MDTraj code that builds the backbone (N, CA, C; nanometers):
import mdtraj as md
import numpy as np

residues = "MET LYS TRP LEU ASP LYS ILE SER LEU PRO THR LEU ILE VAL ILE THR LEU MET LEU GLY LEU ALA PRO PHE VAL PRO GLU PRO HIS LEU TRP GLU LYS LEU LYS MET LEU PHE ALA GLY GLU LEU THR ARG PRO ILE ASP ILE PHE ASP LEU LEU LEU HIS GLY THR PRO ALA VAL LEU LEU ALA THR ARG LEU ILE ARG LEU ARG LEU PRO LYS".split()
xyz = np.array([
    [1.0614, 5.3119, 1.4922],
    [0.9115, 5.2584, 1.4796],
    [0.8789, 5.2342, 1.3282],
    [0.9587, 5.2642, 1.2426],
    [0.9355, 5.2385, 1.1005],
    [0.9109, 5.0907, 1.0587],
    [0.9532, 5.0087, 1.1437],
    [0.9397, 4.8721, 1.1120],
    [0.7981, 4.8402, 1.1482],
    [0.7234, 4.9100, 1.2383],
    [0.5917, 4.8901, 1.2817],
    [0.5089, 4.9428, 1.1705],
    [0.5284, 5.0488, 1.1080],
    [0.4559, 5.1076, 0.9968],
    [0.4670, 5.0221, 0.8723],
    [0.5583, 4.9271, 0.8645],
    [0.5763, 4.8428, 0.7494],
    [0.4624, 4.7272, 0.7492],
    [0.4083, 4.7017, 0.8696],
    [0.3236, 4.5818, 0.8910],
    [0.1840, 4.6498, 0.8610],
    [0.1191, 4.5850, 0.7688],
    [-0.0274, 4.6145, 0.7229],
    [-0.1204, 4.6231, 0.8421],
    [-0.1933, 4.7203, 0.8398],
    [-0.3070, 4.7237, 0.9518],
    [-0.3942, 4.5901, 0.9408],
    [-0.4505, 4.5516, 0.8330],
    [-0.5277, 4.4318, 0.8444],
    [-0.4620, 4.3078, 0.8964],
    [-0.3270, 4.2909, 0.8578],
    [-0.2515, 4.1628, 0.9017],
    [-0.2300, 4.1819, 1.0597],
    [-0.2129, 4.3057, 1.1049],
    [-0.1835, 4.3219, 1.2484],
    [-0.3209, 4.2971, 1.3174],
    [-0.4421, 4.3262, 1.2808],
    [-0.5605, 4.3091, 1.3334],
    [-0.5774, 4.1468, 1.3398],
    [-0.5636, 4.0735, 1.2248],
    [-0.5869, 3.9372, 1.2184],
    [-0.4983, 3.8801, 1.3148],
    [-0.3638, 3.9106, 1.3385],
    [-0.2866, 3.8399, 1.4312],
    [-0.3196, 3.8730, 1.5622],
    [-0.3661, 3.9901, 1.5934],
    [-0.4093, 4.0316, 1.7319],
    [-0.5381, 3.9551, 1.7731],
    [-0.6180, 3.9292, 1.6767],
    [-0.7474, 3.8643, 1.7035],
    [-0.7196, 3.7097, 1.7223],
    [-0.6338, 3.6473, 1.6376],
    [-0.5992, 3.5071, 1.6545],
    [-0.5298, 3.4774, 1.7678],
    [-0.4191, 3.5593, 1.8100],
    [-0.3426, 3.5362, 1.9305],
    [-0.4241, 3.5721, 2.0559],
    [-0.4921, 3.6823, 2.0453],
    [-0.5688, 3.7224, 2.1671],
    [-0.6842, 3.6285, 2.2017],
    [-0.7395, 3.5698, 2.1069],
    [-0.8575, 3.4964, 2.1547],
    [-0.8112, 3.3431, 2.1408],
    [-0.6963, 3.3122, 2.1228],
    [-0.6642, 3.1618, 2.1310],
    [-0.6312, 3.1251, 2.2665],
    [-0.6598, 3.0009, 2.3050],
    [-0.7743, 2.9207, 2.2551],
    [-0.9092, 2.9710, 2.2846],
    [-1.0044, 2.9377, 2.2050],
    [-1.1373, 2.9832, 2.2279],
    [-1.2124, 2.9196, 2.3498],
    [-1.1799, 2.7934, 2.3857],
    [-1.2461, 2.7306, 2.4897],
    [-1.1350, 2.6878, 2.5945],
    [-1.1446, 2.6813, 2.7085],
    [-1.2664, 2.7342, 2.7841],
    [-1.2694, 2.8870, 2.8011],
    [-1.1574, 2.9598, 2.8053],
    [-1.1594, 3.1032, 2.7705],
    [-1.0198, 3.1491, 2.7038],
    [-1.0229, 3.2509, 2.6509],
    [-0.8947, 3.2992, 2.5764],
    [-0.7789, 3.3149, 2.6778],
    [-0.6499, 3.2906, 2.6397],
    [-0.5454, 3.2925, 2.7246],
    [-0.5198, 3.4330, 2.7732],
    [-0.5399, 3.5290, 2.6777],
    [-0.5038, 3.6673, 2.7028],
    [-0.6032, 3.7185, 2.8349],
    [-0.7275, 3.6789, 2.8145],
    [-0.8285, 3.7242, 2.9177],
    [-0.7994, 3.6481, 3.0594],
    [-0.7493, 3.5139, 3.0408],
    [-0.7235, 3.4464, 3.1687],
    [-0.5999, 3.5055, 3.2364],
    [-0.4950, 3.5371, 3.1526],
    [-0.3797, 3.5813, 3.2157],
    [-0.4001, 3.7307, 3.2559],
    [-0.4726, 3.8141, 3.2126],
    [-0.5105, 3.9487, 3.2549],
    [-0.5781, 3.9422, 3.3841],
    [-0.6757, 3.8469, 3.3928],
    [-0.7361, 3.8131, 3.5287],
    [-0.6440, 3.7856, 3.6307],
    [-0.5545, 3.6858, 3.5985],
    [-0.4492, 3.6554, 3.6882],
    [-0.3558, 3.7609, 3.7330],
    [-0.3216, 3.8491, 3.6385],
    [-0.2405, 3.9634, 3.6608],
    [-0.3055, 4.0618, 3.7613],
    [-0.4262, 4.0927, 3.7412],
    [-0.4964, 4.1865, 3.8272],
    [-0.5288, 4.1165, 3.9704],
    [-0.5277, 3.9814, 3.9828],
    [-0.5779, 3.9253, 4.0901],
    [-0.4304, 3.8966, 4.1629],
    [-0.3273, 3.9278, 4.1160],
    [-0.1939, 3.9086, 4.1796],
    [-0.1371, 3.7523, 4.1751],
    [-0.1990, 3.6802, 4.0907],
    [-0.1618, 3.5387, 4.0793],
    [-0.0747, 3.5081, 3.9592],
    [-0.0295, 3.5970, 3.8812],
    [0.0575, 3.5660, 3.7817],
    [0.2115, 3.5601, 3.8162],
    [0.2479, 3.4452, 3.8656],
    [0.3867, 3.4334, 3.9329],
    [0.4528, 3.3244, 3.8596],
    [0.3974, 3.2344, 3.7909],
    [0.4787, 3.1340, 3.7264],
    [0.5316, 3.1747, 3.5869],
    [0.6625, 3.1513, 3.5599],
    [0.7202, 3.1921, 3.4437],
    [0.6387, 3.1685, 3.3119],
    [0.5833, 3.0363, 3.3061],
    [0.5055, 3.0038, 3.1870],
    [0.3731, 3.0861, 3.1733],
    [0.3189, 3.1283, 3.2786],
    [0.2002, 3.2298, 3.2659],
    [0.2488, 3.3694, 3.2261],
    [0.3717, 3.4178, 3.2768],
    [0.4191, 3.5305, 3.2271],
    [0.4580, 3.5404, 3.0831],
    [0.5220, 3.4184, 3.0397],
    [0.5392, 3.4035, 2.8925],
    [0.4057, 3.4103, 2.8120],
    [0.3033, 3.3340, 2.8553],
    [0.1736, 3.3365, 2.7802],
    [0.1299, 3.4829, 2.7724],
    [0.1260, 3.5514, 2.8874],
    [0.0661, 3.6896, 2.8694],
    [0.1440, 3.7745, 2.7712],
    [0.2830, 3.7674, 2.7695],
    [0.3632, 3.8315, 2.6578],
    [0.3252, 3.7835, 2.5242],
    [0.3219, 3.6536, 2.5117],
    [0.2836, 3.5993, 2.3775],
    [0.1655, 3.6395, 2.3248],
    [0.0655, 3.6207, 2.3921],
    [-0.0772, 3.6572, 2.3564],
    [-0.1087, 3.8146, 2.3615],
    [-0.0346, 3.8851, 2.4313],
    [-0.0415, 4.0230, 2.4520],
    [0.0285, 4.1202, 2.3758],
    [0.1247, 4.0759, 2.3162],
    [0.2298, 4.1592, 2.2241],
    [0.1547, 4.2130, 2.1138],
    [0.0921, 4.1240, 2.0351],
    [0.0140, 4.1801, 1.9081],
    [-0.0847, 4.2876, 1.9352],
    [-0.1534, 4.2812, 2.0592],
    [-0.2444, 4.3886, 2.0930],
    [-0.1745, 4.5203, 2.1226],
    [-0.0659, 4.5078, 2.1915],
    [0.0131, 4.6270, 2.2234],
    [0.0712, 4.7028, 2.0920],
    [0.1158, 4.6059, 1.9955],
    [0.1647, 4.6532, 1.8803],
    [0.0440, 4.7066, 1.7956],
    [-0.0688, 4.6724, 1.7843],
    [-0.1780, 4.7202, 1.7307],
    [-0.2282, 4.8589, 1.7942],
    [-0.2205, 4.8524, 1.9149],
    [-0.2535, 4.9878, 1.9887],
    [-0.1653, 5.0871, 1.9432],
    [-0.0324, 5.0546, 1.9602],
    [0.0869, 5.1525, 1.9145],
    [0.0604, 5.2120, 1.7766],
    [0.0309, 5.0949, 1.6868],
    [0.0136, 5.1476, 1.5471],
    [-0.0955, 5.2394, 1.5258],
    [-0.2217, 5.2071, 1.5874],
    [-0.3330, 5.3109, 1.5830],
    [-0.3001, 5.4422, 1.6417],
    [-0.2272, 5.4440, 1.7426],
    [-0.1912, 5.5857, 1.8010],
    [-0.1034, 5.6430, 1.7111],
    [-0.0055, 5.5950, 1.6354],
    [0.0848, 5.6414, 1.5609],
    [-0.0008, 5.6947, 1.4313],
    [-0.0986, 5.6342, 1.3982],
    [-0.1780, 5.6773, 1.2649],
    [-0.2606, 5.8024, 1.3169],
    [-0.2983, 5.8286, 1.4261],
    [-0.3709, 5.9398, 1.4696],
    [-0.2833, 6.0685, 1.4981],
    [-0.1449, 6.0452, 1.5353],
    [-0.0655, 6.1509, 1.5572],
    [-0.0262, 6.2250, 1.4288],
    [0.0079, 6.3538, 1.4384],
    [0.0529, 6.4296, 1.3171],
    [0.1952, 6.3917, 1.2895],
    [0.2195, 6.3843, 1.1657],
    [0.3651, 6.3473, 1.1226],
    [0.4567, 6.4485, 1.1417],
])
top = md.Topology()
chain = top.add_chain()
for i, resn in enumerate(residues, 1):
    res = top.add_residue(resn, chain, resSeq=i)
    for name in ("N", "CA", "C"):
        top.add_atom(name, md.element.get_by_symbol(name[0]), res)
traj = md.Trajectory(xyz[None], top)
């Protein structure tokens, strides 16, 4: 997990916001794909890829923030 610690926190935040909110209109892909996931409609491979693409930075950011809070 040292590779994650090498990514600066501001950079990770910007990447998370840009990919998490893109495209802005009509609604962000991440939000759309999460709604599809919870509705059981996430079945097409392109939709699963979109969820992974737009959600990975958020998972990395959450992991990084958790690692900052844990004692070394």
